[in-house]
N, C-alpha and C positions, 0 to 999 in steps of 0.2 A: 504494501499500501503504499502511495507516495506520500508521503507526510509535507504540511504548509499550513500559508492563512487559508488559503482555498485551493480549491482542485475539481478538476471535472471528472465527472463520471459517468456515463453512458452514452448513448446512442443521438445525443442533442439533447439531453431531455431534463436530467438532473445534477444538481452541482452541490455537492456536499462541504459546508464550513465548518472548517475545525478550528473549534473555540479553545485554545490549550491544553491539555492532553486526555482529558474526558466529556467535552462537552462538543456534541457534535447533531447541527442539522442539516437534515435535506431540503433540499429545497429545487421547484422546479427553476429550470433553466430561464424562462422567461420572466423570472419572480427578481431572480440576480440580476438579470442585467437591466432590471426596471427600479432597484432599490436606491435606494440614495448613497450617492459615492461618495466616500472622502478626499476630497478631492490634497491631494496632498504637494504642497505649493513647491515640495523640491526637485518638483519631476520638469518643471518648464526651464529650471538651469541644470539640469541635468544632459537634456538634449541640447541646452543651449551650446555647448562643449564638442556636440558632435559635427554639429550645425555651421558651430567657428570655424571647424577644420574642411569643410567640402564645399559648401556652399558659398561662406567667405570668400574660400579662395578661388570659387568660379565668378564672384562680381572681382575680380580684380585683371579681367580678361584681357582688358583695353591695355593693362602693362604688356601684356605678355603679345599682342596685338601689335605694339609700336614696338619693342623689342624685335621680334619678328622679322617686321616690316624695315628692320632699319640694317639687320644685321643677315643671319644665315639663309633666311627666307627671303628675300629682299627680290630676287629672279620672280617671286612669284608677284599673283596681282591680291589687294586685300578682297575680292571675295573666295580665293584659294584659302589662302590663309586661314578665312572665317569659318572656315567648314572645319578646322580642329576644336573650336569652342563649339561651334553647330551642334558636333556630334556629343559634345560632352554637356550639351544642356540637356540634347532627345534625350539620351542616356538617362539620365537624370529623372526623368520622367517616368518614361518608355517601359523600363521595367517596372512597372508598377502593379501590375497587375498580379507578375509572380513574386515580386517581393511583399506583398501584402495577401496573399493568401497565403503563403508562408508563413506571416506573423500573427494571422487571424488565426491558424493551426498550432503550431507551436511556439509562437514568443519572437521574442528579438532579435536575441542572442546566436538564433542559427542565419540571419542575415546579418549583423552587426558586424559580429567578431571573421567574417573571410573577407567583408567588403571594404572593412578598414584596412585590413591586410591588405588589400587590391590598391586601393589609394595610395601606400604607404610605396608599397613597390614600383606602381604608373610613376612616382615620383622621381625615384630612382632611379629605372629608365629613361623619363624626358632627362635628367642630367648627365645620360650618354647620349641623347642623340642630336644628331647634327643633317639627318636628312628631313626630309618636310616626310617621306613615308613614315618614317623613324618617331615622328615627334607626333605624327597621327595616329598610330597607335599605341601609344603610351601617353601621353596628355589627353587623346583624345577618347579613344577608345577606354582604353585600361581603365583612367580616374573616373571618367563617366561612367563607369557600368559600377564602380565602388563607391562613387557617391549617390549614384541614385539607391542605393542599399540601406545607406546611412541616413539618407534625406527621407525616406519612407520611411525605414524604422522611430525613425527620429518623433516625426508628424505622427504617425498611427498612434503610438504610445502616450506621449501627450493631450490626442483625441481620447485615449481611450479613457484617463484619469481625468478629465472633466467634462462638465456633462453645462454649469451654471457660467460657468466665467473662461468657456469654451476659447470663444477670441482672444480675449485679452491671453488665456496661458500660453495658445502660440502663435501669438504677434510676440512678448517675452520669448519666444523659444529662436522664435526668428529673428532675434536680435543677434544670436551667433554668428549669423550669417553680416548682417550688418556691420558686425565690429570685426570680423574676419575681411572685410572688404575694407575697412579702413587702414587697421596695419597690414595686411598684406603691401600692398600696393610699397608703404613707406619701405617695410622691410625688404623686397625686394631692389627699390631704389637705394638703400645703404648700403648690400650685401653685393649688388651686382658694382657698385664702386669701389669696395673693397678685395674682393674676390671673385671679382667676374662673375658674367650671369649663370654658369654651368654650377658653380659651387653654391650661388644663390638658392639654387633649386635644391643641390642637395641636403643646407644648412634647413630649407624649408621641410622638406621631407621629413629628418629629422623633428621640428617644430611640431608639426600633423602628426607624426606614429607617436608620440606623449602622447597627445589631446587625446586622439584617437583610442589609445590602449586604455585609457583612463571611462571614455565613457561607454565599452564595451564592458563595465563593470558599474557602473553607473544606470544604465539607460535598461530600464523593463517593460513589459506588459503588465495592464491589470488587470485580461482576462485570462483565465484559466486555459490550459490544452486541451486542443480538443484532437479526434484523430480525426486523419485527413482524408476527402468525400472525393471519390474521381469524378462522381457524378456533381458538381459544382464547377460552371463554367468558369475560364479563364477568366474571359469576356463580357460584361451582363448587356448587351444591346440591347436589350427590352427596356431599358433603362430611358433609353432615349426615346421611347414612345410615350415618355411625359413630358407636354409640350413645353415646362417651366424648365425641365434639366434640360432638355437639347438647344433651347434657346441659350440659358445662362452660357452651356458648355462651349458654344459656337462665338458667342461676346467673350468669354475667356482666351478664345483662341484667337482673334481680332488683338486682342490687347497686351497679349505675351508675343504676338507676331512683332509688332512697333517696340515692344518694353525694354528689350536688351541695345536698343541702338547706341542711344548716349554710354552704358558702360562700356562697347568697345572701342569706339569709334570718339569720343569726345578729344581724349590723350591727341591722338593723330591731327583734328580738324584744330584744335589747341594750338601745335605746334604750328601749321600749315599756316596759324594766323598771326606769328610771331611770338607763342609763347616759348618762359623758356623748356627745356625738357621734365626739368624737377617738377615745376608747379604746374603741366601740363598730367603728368602721372599722378599728382594728388588734386586732381580735380576728381580722380574716380575718389577719393578719397572722400573727399567734400560729400560727395554725393551719397556713400555710405553713410559716414557719419548721423547727417541729416535723416536719414533712413531711423536710426536708432529709434528715434520718437515719435516716426512712423509706424512704427512696426507695435509702438506700446500704447499710444492716446485714441486713434482711431478704433482699433480695436477693443480697449477701452467703453469708449462709447458705444461703439455697436454691438456689444453684451446686451444697452441699456435702452437704443433705437431700432436694434435691429441690423442683425452684419449684411444683409442686403441691400438694405439703406445707405449705409456709407459706405461700400465697396462700391456702387452707384455713383458717388460724387464720386468720389478718390478715381475712377478709373477715365471719366471725363476730364478729370485737370489732369492727370497725367499725359490725357494727348493734348489737351488743351495747353498747357506748358511750353513743350514742344515745338508746337504750331507760332502762338505768341510769344516766349521767352528765348528760343533755341534756333529757331528759323534765322530771326532776324540777324544773328550775331556772325552769320554765314556772310550778309554784305555790311556792317559795321562793327566790326572787332572791336570788343570792349571787357579789359580785366574783369570791369565790374560785373559788366552786364554777363558774363558765362559764369560768374561764381553766383550770381543771386540765381540763375537757371539750375543751378548744383542743389542749389541751396531746397527751392523749391520742387522740382524734381525729386531729389532725394527722399522728400518725405512725402506727399503724395503715390511715390511706385512703389515705397515700401510699406505702404497701406494695402499700398492694392495684392502684395504678393503676401500679404502675414493675412489678408482675408477671404485667399481664392478659398483652401479650404476648406476654413471653416464654412463655408456656406455649402461646398461640396457635403460635409459632416453633414447638415441640417435637412439633409434629403431624406435621412433614411435613418432605422435601428442602427444602435451601437456593435450590434451582433457582427453587421454584413461592412462595416466601417474603411475595413482595407482594401477588400476587394471595388467598394464604392470610387474611392480615390484613385484603385486603380487602374478602371475605366475611362477614370476623368483624366487621367497621368496620361492617358496612350496618346487623348485627341492634341493634348498639349506639346506631346512631346513633338510632331508632327509641325507645329505652327515655331518653337523655339528649332527645330533642324535645319527650317526653309528659312528665317525672318534675317538672319545675319548674313546670310551666301545672297539674298537679294540684294540687299543695301547693299552690299559691298562689289555689286555687279552694278549696282547704280552709281556708285561711287566710281566704280573704273572707268566706265561708258564715257563720265564727265570727267575725265581727264585725271582723277585721283586730286582735285585741286575744289572742286563745286562738291559742297558737303548739302546744295538746298535740295536734289532729285532725296534723298537719301530721305532726310529729316522733311518732307512732305510725305513722304510712305509711312515713315513710323509714325508721323505723328494724326495720317488718318487713321491707320490700318485702329489705334489707340481709340480715337474719340468713335468709331464704329463702335469698335467693341463696346466701349464704353455705353453704347446707347441700347447694344442689345442686351448688358448686364441689365439694364432701367426695366428694359420692356420685361425680363423676364423677374423682375422683384417687384413689377404692375401684379404679373402673371401669378403667380404666388400668394401677395397679399391678395387679389380677387377671392382665390380658393381656400385661403384660410380666413376671411373676413377677418382682416386685421391689417395694417400699415404697419405695425411693427415688426418686419419681415428682416 
């Protein structure tokens, strides 16, 4: 008999709660899942460590885009280089159905431990790579697969532990990625100057490895383990028969299509407009720094007035800030202007990223949280895979100096996505008879 605070017994019907050594209580699984949840405030801090090392590292993709374009991959176009990071982002989302189902069944450890190991191995291989295909396989493919598992395990576990304050909890947990996005550009810039690019990547691998090792011991699932059900589909496409969920997923697709543009291209653009290389790289840190309050304050408000309501506003502001504040910088370069854009964009885009998953969580029961996340993530992965290469191709066609087409595409996609999310908010509110959704 497996001992512990709670464990699963039976064919998806009963859960036995073990309190101490003598007192036992047998409950139907449905009642177990609906009981009042003890919201452990330490859970999101544990997940913060994991997201710091993976999604935080991905938030610094602009640093690598700039370095590769100026050094080892300078013979390749912006679009070709951006495929490395597009694959990273895609795999972070695309493997959600697999990871989500494993976490639902066996818990976080079978996903978190091997994926953390793969992340460190990928960075070590990146430090030895000097050819395009080598960088693509190590940093793009291997790190993307590993980061996807850590990302999924962190969010699913936080979502299982929190119900009433789920938006705030996921927002705080995702702050780890913002903190990583602040520190990694500065860390890489300083280390590149001291030990060179490849030495900097090796130190990064050591840093990431230590933090992920701690995360493997700290992040844990709330739900008890259950038997593997072969009849459970990997993708629940029946979810898209629900009009509200389908519209919401399509809106998220368009928002994510354009959202990563500033993260990847703002440093290159700043250097092309006369900024110093150091300040250009630090713009990525500025965006990520202001995304920290963006990942906490809007989710806190969302827990009170509705996650979909706040997400709709922030998604449209994300597209609007690119159109109103970023696009003019292409014609009228200004240090103050680009910094103001970074501050505004970091806040609203951080809110969007932290609210996407809580809105998915509101679409069904906690028992299938991982599977719903996985289905949604599969769609978003297509957006992440194609968005950056499209923007890079637009930039290449405009001579790698005119960023207007890239900026217009990113802002239009995000604005369209924001409108669709607003429509899904209206549909959900109408079906539930309330505006607080």
